Backbone as a ProteinNet text record, in pm:
[ID]
protein_1_A
[PRIMARY]
MKIAQYIDHTLLKPTATTADIKALCSEARKHQFYALCVNGCHVRTAHAELIGSDVKLAAVIGFPLGAMSTEAKVAEAKYCVEHGADEIDMVINIGWLKEGLLMSVKEEIALIKEAISGKTLKVIIETAYLSDEEKILACNLIIEARADFVKTSTGFAPGGATFEDVELIKNTIKGQAKIKASGGIKDSSTALRYIDLGVDRIGTTSGITIIN
[TERTIARY]
-8183.9	-8097.1	-7957.5	-7935.3	-7873.1	-7681.7	-7627.9	-7502.9	-7405.7	-7404.9	-7371.5	-7394.3	-7436.4	-7451.9	-7393.2	-7363.8	-7305.8	-7148.5	-7063.3	-6932.9	-6899.8	-6772.7	-6656.1	-6551.8	-6601.6	-6495.7	-6345.9	-6266.6	-6155.7	-6015.2	-5922.1	-5800.4	-5718.4	-5588.9	-5539	-5375.4	-5361.2	-5213.3	-5109.4	-5002.8	-4926.4	-4886.1	-4906.6	-4876.6	-4968.5	-5080.2	-5190.9	-5167.8	-5231.2	-5174.1	-5330.8	-5331.4	-5433.3	-5556.4	-5456.1	-5518.2	-5599.9	-5529.3	-5614.4	-5711.2	-5715.5	-5826.5	-5964.4	-5960.6	-6028.9	-6083.4	-5994	-6104.6	-6184	-6123	-6195	-6302.6	-6337.8	-6454.7	-6546.2	-6484	-6589.7	-6645.3	-6567.5	-6620.2	-6764.3	-6707.6	-6841.1	-6915.9	-6920.3	-7038.4	-7136.8	-7046.8	-7075.5	-7165.2	-7103.2	-7187.7	-7281.5	-7288.6	-7331.9	-7324.3	-7167.5	-7161.1	-7186.7	-7184.6	-7236.9	-7104.6	-6948.9	-6869.4	-6771.3	-6667.9	-6560.7	-6410.9	-6314.5	-6255.8	-6113.5	-6031.5	-5916.5	-5803.2	-5665.5	-5583.6	-5650.1	-5582.2	-5598.1	-5542.8	-5433.5	-5367.6	-5468.6	-5597.4	-5626.6	-5771.5	-5804.7	-5927.1	-6007.5	-5911.2	-5987.9	-5987	-5913.3	-5940.8	-6075.5	-6094.4	-6171.9	-6369.1	-6353.7	-6447.4	-6455	-6374.4	-6429.9	-6478	-6407.2	-6483.4	-6617.8	-6681.8	-6786.6	-6863.8	-6826.8	-7007.5	-7107.8	-7219.7	-7338.9	-7321.7	-7298.3	-7355.2	-7346	-7444.8	-7462.4	-7344	-7235.1	-7147.4	-7072.8	-7057.5	-7008.2	-6841.2	-6801.1	-6670	-6593.2	-6473.6	-6424.6	-6316.8	-6221.8	-6077.5	-6001.1	-5910.7	-5853.1	-5751.3	-5744.2	-5669.7	-5596	-5437.3	-5342.5	-5367	-5348	-5347	-5182.2	-5138.6	-5225.9	-5195.6	-5089.2	-5043.9	-5110.7	-5168.6	-5230.6	-5134	-4989.6	-4939.8	-4896.1	-4956.4	-4906.9	-4964	-4916.2	-4974.9	-5090.1	-5192.2	-5334	-5359.4	-5262.7	-5254.4	-5270.8	-5168.4	-5131	-5275.1	-5365.9	-5463.3	-5539.5	-5593.1	-5699.3	-5709.7	-5559.4	-5522.3	-5551.9	-5507.2	-5558.7	-5671.7	-5793.4	-5933.6	-5993.9	-5923.2	-5996	-5986.2	-5846.2	-5840.7	-5904.5	-5940.2	-5998.1	-6173.2	-6221.8	-6361.5	-6374.4	-6269	-6256.2	-6260.7	-6204.5	-6176.3	-6300.8	-6423.5	-6474.2	-6532.3	-6428.1	-6477.6	-6604	-6713.9	-6816.9	-6795.5	-6708.9	-6680.3	-6509.8	-6479.7	-6332.9	-6309.2	-6230.8	-6192.4	-6085	-6046.1	-5922.7	-5911.2	-5740.9	-5644.4	-5660.8	-5672.2	-5656.9	-5515.2	-5464.8	-5338.3	-5340.4	-5297.8	-5281.5	-5194	-5066.9	-4999.6	-5029.2	-5111.6	-5152.5	-5275.6	-5360.8	-5475.4	-5401.6	-5288.8	-5213.9	-5130.7	-5095.8	-5040.7	-5108.2	-5277.4	-5358.3	-5381.1	-5361.7	-5394.9	-5540	-5630.1	-5744.1	-5823.3	-5805.8	-5853.9	-5801.7	-5697.2	-5611.7	-5653.5	-5682.8	-5725.9	-5856.8	-5979	-6088.2	-6084.6	-5970.6	-5988.6	-5915.7	-5868.3	-5828.3	-5967.3	-6005.6	-6149	-6253.1	-6242.2	-6341.7	-6308.2	-6173.6	-6097.7	-6162.8	-6155.9	-6145.7	-6296.4	-6386.9	-6503	-6586.2	-6537.1	-6538.1	-6517.2	-6371.5	-6300.6	-6366.9	-6455.5	-6475.2	-6667.3	-6692.1	-6833.4	-6961.1	-6971.7	-7074.9	-7050.5	-6961.3	-6948.5	-6937.3	-6925.8	-6946.2	-6814.1	-6779.6	-6659.5	-6659.7	-6589.5	-6537.7	-6397.9	-6431.5	-6323.8	-6239	-6089.1	-6049.4	-5997	-5997.6	-5920.5	-5779.4	-5775.1	-5709	-5674	-5808	-5844.4	-5683.2	-5625.2	-5548.5	-5432.6	-5448.5	-5318.2	-5344.1	-5502.3	-5567.3	-5651	-5636.3	-5683.7	-5817.2	-5923.9	-6027.7	-6105.2	-6008.6	-6027.4	-5956.8	-5871	-5839.8	-5977.9	-6033.5	-6086.3	-6240.8	-6304.5	-6391.2	-6421.8	-6256.7	-6216.8	-6221.4	-6200.8	-6129.4	-6296.8	-6383.8	-6532.8	-6607.8	-6611.2	-6643.5	-6603	-6432.2	-6423.2	-6496	-6466.1	-6584.3	-6668.5	-6756.3	-6921.5	-6865.3	-6819.7	-6815.6	-6770.7	-6677.6	-6646.1	-6725.8	-6852.1	-6955.4	-6956.7	-6794.5	-6787.7	-6903	-6909.1	-7043	-6994.5	-6883.8	-6861.7	-6739.6	-6753.3	-6622.4	-6621	-6488.7	-6404.6	-6307.3	-6341.1	-6233.8	-6079.9	-6042	-5906.2	-5901	-5740	-5730.7	-5681.9	-5641.9	-5619.5	-5465.6	-5401.4	-5216.7	-5166.5	-5256	-5235.6	-5211.1	-5127.1	-5151.8	-5257.3	-5373.6	-5506.3	-5628.4	-5705.4	-5797.8	-5887.2	-6087.2	-6218.5	-6206.2	-6310.7	-6313.4	-6436.9	-6553.5	-6703.5	-6654.2	-6581.7	-6552.3	-6554.3	-6473.5	-6444.2	-6588.2	-6620.6	-6718.1	-6895.9	-6866.3	-6958.9	-6910	-6847.7	-6756.5	-6837.7	-6766.2	-6778.3	-6953.4	-7031.3	-7209.5	-7186	-7163	-7209.4	-7175	-7060.8	-7029.6	-7099.8	-7110.7	-7167.7	-7328.2	-7367.6	-7529.3	-7610.9	-7572.1	-7622.5	-7619.7	-7492.5	-7480.8	-7394.3	-7343.7	-7279.2	-7296.5	-7231.1	-7207.7	-7109.4	-7136.4	-6982	-6961.6	-6815.2	-6779	-6654.3	-6667.5	-6607.2	-6482.5	-6363.5	-6278.1	-6128.9	-6084.1	-5947.5	-6002.5	-5938.8	-5984.4	-6121.7	-6184.3	-6311.1	-6349.1	-6352.5	-6302.9	-6407.2	-6525.8	-6609.2	-6790.5	-6863.3	-6983.4	-7010.8	-7037	-7058.2	-7018.8	-6855.6	-6818.7	-6888.9	-6868.3	-6964.5	-7126	-7188.7	-7318.5	-7316.2	-7222.8	-7249.4	-7181.2	-7152.4	-7074.6	-7171.5	-7258.5	-7422.4	-7476.2	-7502.4	-7599.5	-7607.8	-7453	-7360.7	-7426.8	-7472.2	-7514	-7410.6	-7318.5	-7258.2	-7333.8	-7293.8	-7355.8	-7253.3	-7132.2	-7034.3	-6944.4	-6887.5	-6740.7	-6679.8	-6598.9	-6419.5	-6352	-6353.9	-6282	-6266.2	-6145.8	-6057.7	-6127.5	-6221.3	-6312.9	-6446.5	-6460	-6581	-6673.4	-6602.2	-6661.9	-6699.1	-6588.8	-6580.8	-6693.1	-6706.5	-6853.4	-6944	-6991.2	-7141.4	-7167.8	-7039.7	-7096	-7101.5
-821.2	-894.5	-776.9	-767.4	-706.3	-753.1	-709	-782	-772.2	-701.2	-676.6	-793.7	-862.2	-977.4	-1069.9	-1095	-1177.2	-1156.4	-1054.4	-1024	-1023.8	-1099.1	-1146.6	-997.9	-896	-792	-844.3	-822.6	-879.6	-840.2	-847.5	-802.6	-908.3	-930	-1072.7	-1062.9	-915.1	-838.4	-915.6	-891.3	-949.3	-794.9	-687.1	-532	-478.8	-581.8	-516	-475	-349.7	-255	-258.7	-264.7	-257.8	-80.9	-31.3	94.6	30.3	-34.5	-94.4	-180.9	-298.8	-368.5	-290.3	-163.5	-102.8	-1.1	53.7	83.4	2.4	-122.3	-252	-276.2	-280	-276.1	-168.9	-46.4	84.8	79.3	22.9	22.4	-116.8	-235.9	-335.5	-287.1	-218.1	-163.6	-66.4	10.1	153	67.9	-48.6	-93.1	-197.6	-259.8	-354.1	-503.5	-485.4	-634.6	-752.6	-890.1	-993.3	-1048.6	-1021.8	-1077.7	-996.9	-1005	-963.7	-1077.6	-1066.4	-1151.3	-1065.1	-1162.7	-1077.4	-1251.1	-1201.3	-1337.7	-1310.3	-1429.9	-1437.3	-1360.9	-1287.8	-1229.3	-1074.8	-1084.4	-934.3	-945.6	-1089.7	-1130.9	-1031.7	-1007	-925.8	-780.3	-697.9	-601.5	-572.4	-708.1	-671.5	-685.9	-791.7	-843.5	-698.6	-678.9	-522	-372.3	-418.7	-302.7	-351	-483	-501.4	-509.8	-493.8	-501.2	-420.5	-491.2	-398.8	-400.3	-488.5	-462.6	-611.9	-600.2	-758.3	-810.8	-767.9	-831.9	-939.4	-1058	-1161.7	-1125.3	-1218.5	-1211.2	-1369	-1318.5	-1485.4	-1495.6	-1601.7	-1540.9	-1685.6	-1638	-1746.4	-1841.8	-1969.6	-2097.3	-2146.7	-2197.6	-2235	-2167.5	-2063.4	-1957.1	-1921.7	-1918.7	-1939.4	-2046.3	-2121.2	-2267.7	-2401	-2397.8	-2530.4	-2633.3	-2579.8	-2736.3	-2727.6	-2611.5	-2638.4	-2784.3	-2840.9	-2938.8	-2892.9	-3076.2	-3048.2	-2994.2	-3012.8	-2990.5	-2796.6	-2761.3	-2604.8	-2542.1	-2635.5	-2508.7	-2556.1	-2659.9	-2703	-2529.1	-2534	-2430	-2316.5	-2295.7	-2149.8	-2164.4	-2264.7	-2247.5	-2223.5	-2267.4	-2258.2	-2103	-2047.1	-1922	-1819.6	-1867.7	-1758.5	-1769.9	-1838.4	-1893.3	-1826.7	-1870.7	-1820.1	-1629.7	-1591.9	-1456.8	-1395.9	-1415.4	-1355.2	-1411	-1518.3	-1526.2	-1624.9	-1538.9	-1646.1	-1732.6	-1745.1	-1838.8	-1840.5	-1949	-2005.8	-2015.1	-1990.1	-2025.7	-2113.5	-2210.7	-2329.3	-2336.6	-2386.7	-2450.1	-2545.8	-2660	-2819.1	-2834.1	-2938.8	-2981.3	-3003.6	-2931.2	-2967.5	-3091.1	-3062.2	-3207.5	-3299	-3325.5	-3476.3	-3499.1	-3372.7	-3458.3	-3487.6	-3423.7	-3459.1	-3619.7	-3642.9	-3769.2	-3863.3	-3829.1	-3948.1	-3947.6	-3883.3	-3907.5	-3858.4	-3897.5	-3846.2	-3844.5	-3989.4	-3968.9	-3850.1	-3851.4	-3701.6	-3572.7	-3562.9	-3438.6	-3431.9	-3536	-3606.5	-3549.4	-3594.8	-3584.6	-3466.1	-3403.7	-3284.5	-3136.6	-3176.1	-3069.9	-3127.9	-3223.6	-3228.1	-3224.5	-3254.8	-3232.3	-3061.2	-2931.4	-2824.3	-2809.5	-2847.8	-2819.9	-2860	-2997.1	-3016.3	-2887	-2847.3	-2785.8	-2669.1	-2599.8	-2445.5	-2443.4	-2611.3	-2621.1	-2545.2	-2577.9	-2538.3	-2416.2	-2346.5	-2222.4	-2251.4	-2168.9	-2180.5	-2211.8	-2308.3	-2352.3	-2357	-2279.9	-2297	-2381.5	-2416.8	-2504.8	-2468.4	-2415.7	-2360.6	-2463.8	-2484.1	-2605.2	-2552.3	-2470.5	-2386.4	-2451	-2449.4	-2453.3	-2446.1	-2375	-2296.8	-2423.1	-2482.9	-2614	-2779.7	-2713.7	-2877.2	-2953.8	-3038	-3116.8	-3102.5	-3109.8	-3147.5	-3283.2	-3369.6	-3455	-3449.5	-3396.6	-3359.4	-3232.6	-3161.7	-3040.2	-3157.1	-3235.9	-3337.8	-3424.8	-3456.7	-3555	-3481.3	-3313.4	-3263.9	-3207.7	-3155.3	-3141.3	-3227	-3369	-3476.4	-3500.1	-3505.5	-3529.3	-3397.9	-3284.9	-3127.7	-3184.3	-3258.9	-3280	-3443.8	-3525.8	-3619.5	-3518.1	-3486.3	-3406.3	-3271.7	-3281.2	-3234.3	-3066.2	-3003.1	-2876.3	-2805.6	-2646.2	-2580.5	-2546.5	-2489.9	-2401.3	-2508.2	-2491.2	-2510.8	-2393.2	-2290.5	-2217.3	-2239.4	-2164	-2205.3	-2190.4	-2067.5	-1989.1	-1921.5	-1910.2	-1841.1	-1663.7	-1636.4	-1543.3	-1495.5	-1594.4	-1598	-1699.9	-1805.7	-1879.1	-1812.8	-1840.6	-1813.8	-1765.7	-1826.3	-1786	-1795.3	-1772.6	-1740.7	-1831.2	-1752.5	-1838.3	-1805.7	-1926.1	-1941.5	-1944.3	-1885.5	-1960.2	-2134.6	-2152.7	-2315.4	-2392.3	-2341.8	-2423	-2417.8	-2275.2	-2268.1	-2392	-2384	-2483.1	-2648.6	-2660.9	-2787.5	-2844.8	-2717.8	-2728.3	-2801.3	-2683.3	-2705.7	-2808.5	-2900.8	-3022.1	-3097	-3083.8	-3193.8	-3202.7	-3059.6	-3079.2	-3112.3	-3077.2	-3117.3	-3070.4	-2914	-2870.6	-2882.6	-2995.9	-3057.7	-2951.8	-2857.2	-2790.3	-2606.7	-2516.7	-2401	-2330.2	-2289.3	-2214.5	-2092	-2039.6	-1946.6	-1927.3	-1841.5	-1812.4	-1695.6	-1692.2	-1596.2	-1578.3	-1479.4	-1484.8	-1380.7	-1261.9	-1205.6	-1135	-1162.6	-1100.7	-937.2	-881.3	-720.6	-570	-638.9	-564.1	-656.9	-560.3	-596.5	-676	-670.1	-762.9	-911.2	-923.3	-1061.9	-1133.4	-1042.8	-1071.6	-1140.3	-1092.8	-1068.8	-1221.8	-1271.6	-1388.6	-1477.4	-1457.2	-1588.8	-1645.8	-1510.8	-1520.3	-1571.3	-1585.3	-1629.2	-1774.4	-1810.7	-1961.1	-1999.4	-1980.1	-2000.3	-2011.8	-1947.2	-1897.9	-1804.6	-1856.1	-1793.6	-1704.6	-1676.8	-1593.6	-1574.8	-1440.7	-1378	-1331.7	-1389.1	-1320	-1224.4	-1109.2	-1032	-858.2	-809.3	-711.4	-609.9	-614.3	-446.3	-496.4	-514.8	-469.7	-345.7	-247.2	-132.2	-84.9	-121.3	-105.5	-138.6	-344	-446.9	-338.8	-306.2	-243.6	-88.1	-5.8	126.9	69.4
554	634.3	678.3	768.1	846.2	838	781.8	743.7	801.3	969.1	1027.4	1144.4	1149.2	1215.4	1177.4	1044	1035.2	1023	1084.5	1067.8	1234.4	1269.9	1341	1309.1	1413.5	1358.9	1479	1343.9	1366.2	1388.3	1458	1479.8	1541.2	1470.3	1512.4	1500.4	1431.3	1409.6	1517	1526.2	1593.3	1684.6	1608.3	1681.9	1734.2	1764.1	1782.8	1977.9	1993.6	2081.6	2170.3	2324.8	2404.6	2384.4	2287.6	2250.5	2112.1	2062.8	1924.6	1951.9	2044.3	2045.2	2171.2	2208.7	2247.6	2133.6	2047	1947.8	1850.2	1843.8	1784.3	1823	1997.7	2057.3	2091.6	1999.2	2030.4	1906.7	1772.7	1648.5	1645	1711.2	1714.8	1798.1	1910.3	1951.4	1857.1	1817.3	1735.6	1601.1	1536.9	1428.6	1485.4	1579.2	1633.6	1510.9	1556.9	1450.9	1563.7	1491.8	1584.5	1676.3	1658.2	1743.3	1730.8	1813.1	1780.7	1833.1	1757.4	1739.1	1708.8	1880	1924.1	1929	2020	2027.2	2190	2259.3	2380.1	2494.9	2439.7	2546.9	2555.6	2462.3	2477	2530.3	2566.6	2576.5	2706	2799.2	2900	2857.2	2825.4	2792.5	2702.7	2572.1	2503	2597.3	2654.3	2792.6	2828.8	2913.6	2979	2906	2796.3	2674.5	2615.1	2617.1	2555	2641.6	2791.8	2903.5	2869.4	2875.4	2837.1	2709.8	2587.4	2473.2	2416.3	2285.7	2271.1	2189.4	2169.4	2088.7	2192.4	2098.1	2141.9	2113.7	2221.5	2205.1	2175.2	2058.1	2012.8	2063	2063.7	2043.6	2008.2	1955.3	1886.6	1976.5	1906.2	1976	1908.4	1930.4	1840.7	1745.8	1715.6	1658	1574	1454.8	1366.4	1313.7	1327.9	1294.8	1315.3	1411.9	1518.8	1531.4	1527.6	1570.1	1685.6	1775.7	1927.9	2025.5	2152.9	2143.7	2207.3	2221.9	2261.2	2402.2	2498.9	2660.4	2615.7	2532.1	2543.4	2514.5	2393.4	2300.8	2439.2	2477.9	2563.6	2694.8	2734.2	2876.6	2816.8	2689.9	2608.2	2625.7	2594.9	2529.5	2677.2	2836.6	2867.7	2947	2962.5	2999	2933.3	2800.8	2715.9	2747.2	2786.3	2827.5	3005.3	3034.4	3218.9	3248.6	3122.7	3139	3038.7	2986.8	2920.6	2752.9	2708.3	2540.6	2572.6	2458.7	2416.1	2358.9	2271.3	2181.3	2136.6	2090.1	2028	1902.1	1873.5	1713.4	1685.3	1661.4	1713.7	1582	1542.8	1421.9	1449.7	1359.9	1379.5	1367.1	1382.4	1377.6	1217.4	1129.6	991.9	972.8	1029.6	987.6	1017.9	1145.3	1213.9	1120.2	1043	899.2	813.6	758.8	631.7	636.9	754.6	853.2	808.2	835.1	845.5	976.1	1105.4	1187.3	1254.4	1231.8	1207.9	1338.1	1402.9	1554.4	1641.8	1632.4	1711.3	1708.1	1562.5	1518.3	1569.3	1596.9	1606.3	1772.4	1810	2004.6	2063.9	1936.9	2004.9	2002.1	1862.8	1890.7	2010.9	2044.2	2126.6	2240.2	2291.4	2385.8	2450	2316.9	2374.7	2339.5	2282.5	2331.1	2437.2	2473.5	2589.5	2740.7	2725.2	2788.9	2823.2	2730.9	2709.3	2751.8	2780.4	2861.7	2755	2711.6	2631.6	2552.4	2529.2	2447.7	2312.1	2187.3	2051.3	2041.8	1944.8	1879.9	1698.1	1710.5	1547.5	1538.9	1422.9	1378.4	1249	1251.2	1154.4	1072.2	933.1	872.5	784.5	794.9	634.3	551.3	485	314.7	186.8	226.2	137.3	108.9	253.6	268.5	244.8	216.7	180.3	69.6	21.3	-102.8	-45.6	-151.1	-150.6	-68.4	-102.4	33.7	151.3	176.9	300.1	382.3	330.2	340.6	359.6	279.5	330.4	474.9	484.6	587.6	732.4	707.9	837.7	832.7	770.5	844.4	887.6	831.5	909.5	1035.9	1049.8	1164	1304.8	1225.1	1275	1371.1	1295.2	1293.5	1409.9	1399	1501.2	1605.6	1616	1717.1	1854.1	1746.8	1782.6	1822.3	1731.4	1726.4	1638.7	1647.7	1618	1480.3	1431.3	1300.2	1262.3	1126.8	972.6	926.1	990.8	932.5	844.7	757.7	632.2	661.1	730	709.4	835.2	834.1	935.2	881.9	784.7	696.5	727.6	744.9	773.4	652.1	600.7	489.9	359.5	259.9	116.3	59.9	93.2	71.4	167.6	150.4	251.2	216.5	217.6	209.3	3.2	-23	-204.6	-153.1	-280.1	-266.9	-338.9	-424.9	-397.5	-267.4	-203.2	-96.4	46.4	26.8	84.1	14.5	-113.3	-147.1	-132.2	-108.2	-77.5	62.3	155.4	266.4	314	270.8	263.8	247.8	86.2	60.2	130.9	242.1	294.9	478.3	499.8	622	633.8	541.5	545.4	628.9	687.1	787.3	924.4	984.8	1087.1	1153.9	1076.9	1185.2	1076.7	1151	1041	1001.2	888.2	797.7	858.2	837.2	957	826.5	668.1	612.3	641.6	607.1	659	564.4	553	493	337.8	363.3	201.3	158.3	239.4	268.1	298.4	175.7	242	106.4	74.9	43.2	56.1	1.7	54.3	-30.2	-168.7	-259.4	-251.3	-245.5	-201.1	-45.5	47.8	148.9	129.8	36.7	21.5	-27.3	-121.1	-203.7	-121.2	-1.1	87.6	175.4	182.9	278.5	144.2	37.7	-35.8	-36.5	-49.3	-81.2	115.6	150.6	307.9	433.1	433.1	568.2	667.1	767.6	901	987.1	908.7	958.7	874.5	916.4	825.5	894.2	883.9	1000.2	844.6	962.1	860.4	912.3	867.5	942	843.6	783.7	652	702.7	801.4	853.7	819.8	850.8	831.9	714	616.1	445.6	382.4	460	410	459.7	582.6	606.7	557.1	498.1	422.7	269
[MASK]
++++++++++++++++++++++++++++++++++++++++++++++++++++++++++++++++++++++++++++++++++++++++++++++++++++++++++++++++++++++++++++++++++++++++++++++++++++++++++++++++++++++++++++++++++++++++++++++++++++++++++++++++++++

């Protein structure tokens, strides 16, 4: 197993500069990470830097709060794929989920999936803010909206991925979507345990530390 092929090499800090993104791309190419994950404003730079490599480019949408309008999220997603993103990591509207506006959550996911024309869609549910019942609801909505991944966290909430949450997600989705664990994964033993649990992707800023 090549652990680098599970990693989305990530830089989402608001202080990230063009030079930081170019360095991230160089690292991703050198270590053959599966994907690179950046904010939308850096998609053009990252796409140009990754030309000729096998590294996929992921962009985050509605990040990190998920509370933007659906129209804004759709426009952001379209912009990112038009400028080279292969994958979209969107944040659900957490308030809508907690309020019970389940159809609105599902429709937003479906609209973004439709807008990105067959590209991979990962849906961040931000587990730190949800009860187990709400996590199950979110997973089922993601499946119904035909997204590709359930993703645990943004890394900006009070907590990130946990083994318990990944188990819950796996038992809920039953292979109908893939799983991305993110938030707080900083060493190889933790990453390997998530892989053993069945995650298909790991989002981390510590990719180089993990593979070394």
